[in-house]
C-alpha positions in Angstrom: 213.9 -13.7 69.4 215.9 -16.6 68.1 219.3 -16.0 69.7 221.3 -19.2 69.8 218.7 -21.3 67.9 219.9 -23.6 65.1 217.2 -23.9 62.3 217.3 -26.5 59.6 215.2 -25.0 56.8 213.6 -27.6 54.5 212.6 -26.2 51.1 210.1 -28.1 48.9 209.1 -27.5 45.2 206.5 -24.8 45.6 206.9 -21.5 43.7 207.0 -20.0 47.2 210.5 -21.4 47.4 211.6 -18.1 45.9 210.8 -16.4 49.2 213.1 -18.6 51.3 216.2 -16.5 50.6 214.6 -13.6 52.4 213.1 -15.9 55.0 216.6 -17.2 55.8 217.8 -13.7 56.1 215.0 -12.8 58.5 215.6 -15.9 60.7 219.3 -14.8 60.9 218.3 -11.2 61.7 216.4 -12.6 64.7 219.5 -14.4 65.9 219.1 -17.9 64.4 221.8 -19.9 62.6 220.3 -21.5 59.5 221.2 -24.4 57.3 219.0 -25.3 54.2 217.9 -28.7 52.9 216.3 -28.8 49.4 214.3 -31.3 47.3 215.2 -31.7 43.7 212.0 -29.9 42.8 213.0 -26.9 44.9 216.3 -26.8 43.1 214.4 -26.2 39.9 212.9 -23.0 41.4 215.7 -21.5 43.5 219.4 -22.3 43.1 221.1 -23.8 46.1 223.8 -21.1 45.7 221.2 -18.5 46.6 220.4 -20.3 49.9 224.1 -20.9 50.5 224.6 -17.2 50.2 221.6 -16.4 52.5 222.7 -18.9 55.2 226.4 -18.7 54.8 226.4 -22.5 55.1 226.5 -25.5 52.7 223.1 -26.6 51.4 222.0 -30.2 51.7 220.7 -31.4 48.4 221.2 -35.1 48.8 221.6 -37.7 51.5 225.0 -39.3 51.2 227.2 -41.6 53.2 227.6 -38.6 55.5 224.0 -39.3 56.8 223.2 -35.6 56.6 219.7 -36.2 58.0 221.1 -37.7 61.2 223.8 -35.0 61.5 221.1 -32.3 61.2 218.0 -33.7 62.9 219.1 -36.8 64.8 219.0 -37.2 68.6 222.3 -35.4 69.0 222.0 -33.5 65.7 222.8 -29.8 65.0 219.2 -28.5 64.6 217.1 -27.2 67.4 214.2 -26.8 65.0 213.2 -28.2 61.6 211.3 -25.6 59.6 209.6 -26.8 56.4 208.9 -23.7 54.4 207.4 -24.0 51.9 205.9 -27.4 52.4 204.0 -28.8 49.4 201.0 -31.1 49.5 203.4 -33.8 48.3 205.8 -33.2 51.1 203.1 -33.1 53.8 201.5 -36.3 52.5 204.9 -38.1 52.5 205.6 -37.0 56.1 202.2 -38.3 57.2 203.1 -41.7 55.6 206.7 -41.8 56.8 207.9 -41.8 53.1 211.5 -40.8 52.8 212.4 -40.2 49.2 213.8 -36.6 49.4 216.3 -34.9 51.7 213.5 -32.9 53.2 211.2 -35.8 54.0 214.1 -37.9 55.3 215.1 -35.0 57.7 211.4 -34.7 58.8 211.2 -38.4 59.7 214.5 -38.2 61.5 213.4 -35.1 63.5 210.1 -36.6 64.5 211.7 -39.8 65.7 214.3 -37.8 67.6 211.9 -35.4 69.2 213.2 -32.4 67.4 210.4 -29.7 67.1 209.0 -29.4 63.6 207.3 -26.3 62.2 205.5 -26.6 58.8 204.5 -23.6 56.5 202.3 -25.1 53.7 202.1 -23.5 50.3 200.0 -24.8 47.3 197.0 -24.1 45.2 193.8 -23.8 47.2 192.1 -26.9 45.7 195.1 -29.0 46.7 195.0 -27.5 50.2 191.3 -28.4 50.4 191.8 -32.0 49.2 190.5 -34.4 51.9 193.7 -36.4 51.8 195.9 -33.3 52.3 193.7 -32.1 55.2 193.8 -35.5 56.7 197.6 -35.6 56.4 197.9 -32.2 58.1 195.6 -33.3 60.9 197.6 -36.5 61.4 201.0 -34.7 61.4 199.6 -32.0 63.8 198.5 -34.8 66.2 202.2 -35.7 66.5 202.9 -32.3 68.0 204.0 -30.6 64.8 203.1 -26.9 64.5 201.5 -25.7 61.3 201.6 -22.0 60.2 198.4 -21.4 58.4 198.7 -20.2 54.8 197.1 -17.0 53.5 194.3 -18.2 51.3 193.8 -15.7 48.5 193.6 -15.6 44.7 192.8 -19.3 44.6 196.1 -20.1 46.3 197.1 -21.2 49.8 200.1 -18.8 49.9 202.9 -19.3 52.3 202.5 -17.4 55.6 204.3 -14.1 56.2 207.8 -14.1 57.4 206.6 -12.6 60.7 204.2 -15.5 61.2 206.8 -18.1 60.4 209.5 -16.6 62.6 207.1 -16.2 65.5 206.0 -19.9 65.1 209.7 -21.0 65.1 210.4 -18.9 68.2 207.4 -20.4 70.0 208.4 -23.9 69.1 212.0 -23.2 70.3 210.9 -21.7 73.6 210.4 -23.3 77.0 206.7 -22.0 76.9 206.3 -21.0 80.5 203.0 -19.4 79.5 201.6 -22.6 77.9 197.9 -23.0 78.5 197.5 -19.4 79.7 195.3 -16.8 78.1 196.7 -13.3 78.2 195.0 -10.0 77.1 197.1 -7.2 76.0 196.0 -3.6 75.3 198.2 -1.5 73.0 198.6 1.8 71.3 196.6 5.0 71.4 192.9 5.6 71.6 191.1 8.3 69.6 188.1 10.4 70.7 186.2 11.9 67.8 185.7 15.7 67.9 183.7 15.7 64.6 183.5 13.3 61.7 187.1 14.1 60.6 189.0 15.2 63.7 190.1 13.2 66.8 191.7 13.8 70.1 194.5 11.3 70.6 198.1 10.8 71.8 201.6 9.9 70.5 201.6 6.2 71.4 202.7 4.0 68.4 201.6 0.6 69.9 205.1 -0.8 69.4 205.5 -1.8 73.0 202.1 -3.4 73.3 202.5 -5.4 70.1 206.0 -6.6 71.3 204.5 -7.8 74.6 201.7 -9.6 72.8 204.3 -11.3 70.5 206.5 -12.2 73.5 203.6 -13.8 75.4 202.7 -15.8 72.3 206.3 -17.0 71.8 206.3 -18.1 75.5 203.3 -20.3 74.8 200.3 -18.1 75.7 197.0 -17.7 73.8 196.9 -13.9 73.2 194.2 -11.4 72.5 195.5 -8.0 71.4 193.2 -5.0 71.7 194.3 -2.0 69.7 193.4 0.3 66.8 195.6 -1.5 64.3 196.0 -4.3 61.8 195.8 -8.0 62.4 198.9 -9.8 63.6 199.9 -13.4 63.3 200.6 -14.0 66.9 197.3 -12.8 68.5 193.5 -12.7 68.1 193.0 -9.0 67.4 190.1 -6.9 68.6 190.0 -3.6 66.9 188.8 -0.6 68.9 189.1 3.2 68.5 187.8 5.1 71.6 188.6 4.7 75.3 185.0 3.5 75.8 185.3 0.8 73.1 188.7 -0.3 74.6 187.2 -0.6 78.0 184.2 -2.5 76.8 186.2 -5.0 74.8 188.9 -5.4 77.5 186.3 -6.2 80.2 184.7 -8.8 77.9 188.1 -10.4 77.0 189.3 -10.4 80.6 186.3 -12.4 81.7 188.2 -15.6 80.9 191.8 -14.3 81.0 194.6 -15.4 83.2 196.3 -12.0 83.0 196.0 -8.5 81.6 199.0 -6.4 80.3 197.7 -2.9 80.0 200.2 -1.3 77.7 197.8 1.0 75.8 197.9 4.8 76.3 194.2 5.1 76.8 192.9 8.6 76.4 192.3 10.4 79.7 189.6 12.7 78.2 186.8 12.5 75.7 184.5 15.1 74.2 180.9 15.3 72.9 181.5 14.9 69.2 179.8 17.2 66.7 177.7 15.3 64.1 178.9 17.8 61.4 182.4 18.9 60.5 183.4 21.9 62.5 184.3 24.9 60.4 188.0 25.8 60.4 189.2 29.3 61.3 186.8 29.9 64.2 187.7 30.0 67.8 186.6 26.8 69.5 186.5 25.6 73.1 186.3 21.9 73.8 184.8 20.6 77.1 186.9 17.7 78.1 185.4 14.9 80.2 187.5 12.4 82.0 187.3 8.8 80.9 187.1 5.9 83.3 190.5 4.3 84.3 190.6 1.0 82.4 192.7 -0.9 84.9 190.5 0.3 87.8 187.4 -1.0 86.0 189.1 -4.3 85.2 190.2 -4.7 88.8 186.6 -4.1 90.0 185.3 -6.8 87.7 188.2 -9.2 88.3 189.5 -8.8 91.9 192.1 -11.6 91.5 193.3 -11.0 87.9 197.1 -10.4 87.6 197.5 -7.0 86.0 200.7 -5.5 84.5 200.3 -1.8 84.3 202.3 0.9 82.4 203.0 4.4 83.7 204.5 7.1 81.5 205.9 10.3 83.1 207.6 13.4 81.6 209.9 14.4 84.5 212.7 12.2 83.4 213.6 11.5 87.0 213.7 7.9 88.3 212.3 8.7 91.7 209.3 10.5 90.3 208.6 7.5 87.9 209.0 5.0 90.8 206.6 7.0 93.0 204.0 7.3 90.3 204.3 3.6 89.5 204.0 2.6 93.2 200.8 4.7 93.4 199.3 2.6 90.6 200.7 -0.6 92.1 198.9 0.0 95.3 195.7 1.4 93.8 194.9 -1.5 91.6 197.0 -4.2 93.4 199.0 -4.7 90.2 201.4 -7.6 89.7 204.0 -5.0 88.7 204.2 -1.7 86.9 206.4 -0.7 83.9 207.4 2.9 84.3 209.1 4.9 81.6 209.6 8.4 80.3 207.0 9.6 77.7 209.9 10.5 75.3 210.3 6.8 74.2 206.9 6.9 72.5 207.2 5.8 68.9 210.8 4.6 69.2 212.2 1.1 68.9 214.3 1.4 72.0 213.3 2.3 75.6 214.5 2.7 79.1 212.1 1.5 81.7 211.8 0.6 85.4 209.9 -2.6 86.4 208.4 -1.7 89.7 207.4 -4.6 92.0 206.1 -4.5 95.5 209.6 -5.2 97.0 212.1 -4.1 94.3 212.8 -2.1 91.2 214.5 -3.5 88.1 216.1 -1.2 85.5 216.0 -2.0 81.8 217.6 -0.2 78.8 217.5 -1.5 75.2 215.1 -2.6 72.5 211.4 -2.7 73.2 211.4 -6.3 71.9 213.8 -7.3 74.7 211.8 -5.4 77.3 208.7 -7.3 76.1 210.5 -10.6 76.7 211.4 -9.4 80.2 207.8 -8.5 80.9 206.4 -11.8 79.5 208.9 -13.9 81.6 208.1 -11.8 84.7 204.4 -12.4 84.0 205.0 -16.2 83.7 206.4 -16.2 87.2 203.3 -14.3 88.5 200.7 -16.6 86.9 202.7 -19.8 87.7 
């Protein structure tokens, strides 16, 4: 997600500074090269050696005759992104007032003047975060094009955002954002049809592919709604559903204003009349399965011109069979393109897929996160 990106990591004197060692590791795991810059207050919380170890680079702790701020964040500087994490109320206020009295604030002023993208992850006690002056400072800095990663407000504290949220924000700031201004709806994972109050009819889909697509669309600049039976994520507005009927209803509603739909969910093909009481175990039981409506068909009827990316899973393992099945879907719903794969990849982190377009077929083999980026970039071409 951050291959080839140079990140200058500015660390201020919040107790959340203890999390920056792992944050630096995660940025590097995602492909970034990281160099840390620290305030004196931050050095009282985490030793520069720890960040030197985490980044494998010298840590800037003072501005010297080497003009480190210019070398890092100047017009021809090393950094592609300046990430301030954690950023205290003091640091945010100083940036808003162009006060340069720490290595971090001096780098921030330099980056803003040089047009280097800046991402800020605040962390402080909740009353400080709610202070009118702090809120005004955040609003002012945001108006300059700086991206803020909202803190997690809990236990009386505005805690620093999760590593995933920060990394996604950095990746979005570093991307060319071909989906900027676009609203993309993504369905993901399995649906479940209740048999009785404790049993369900479902499938093996893990939702990894759909979540990866939602994240990739966000990184490329889109506003994203993710519809699934799962937890909240930092890169999308999540709508939680369980059954195929719920997913259809919510998807139709969300697609009313959407610029595109990526239908990655493995929506259940059948439902049953659920028993109100738990069925006794040990008895023979016959379930009458009723087919569920095809989600993409219903969306196409409601939105004739909406670009739709469909997924088609097969079990034959043969490319020609997968292509034929994908082309049938492509023609039936006039999809932008169809992602065809073998059902054996369900639950895994890697996949092999065929991107079937009207005129050609592209093969992919690798991590689902990389396939998600291919899908998002192909979608960007479709929606213009």
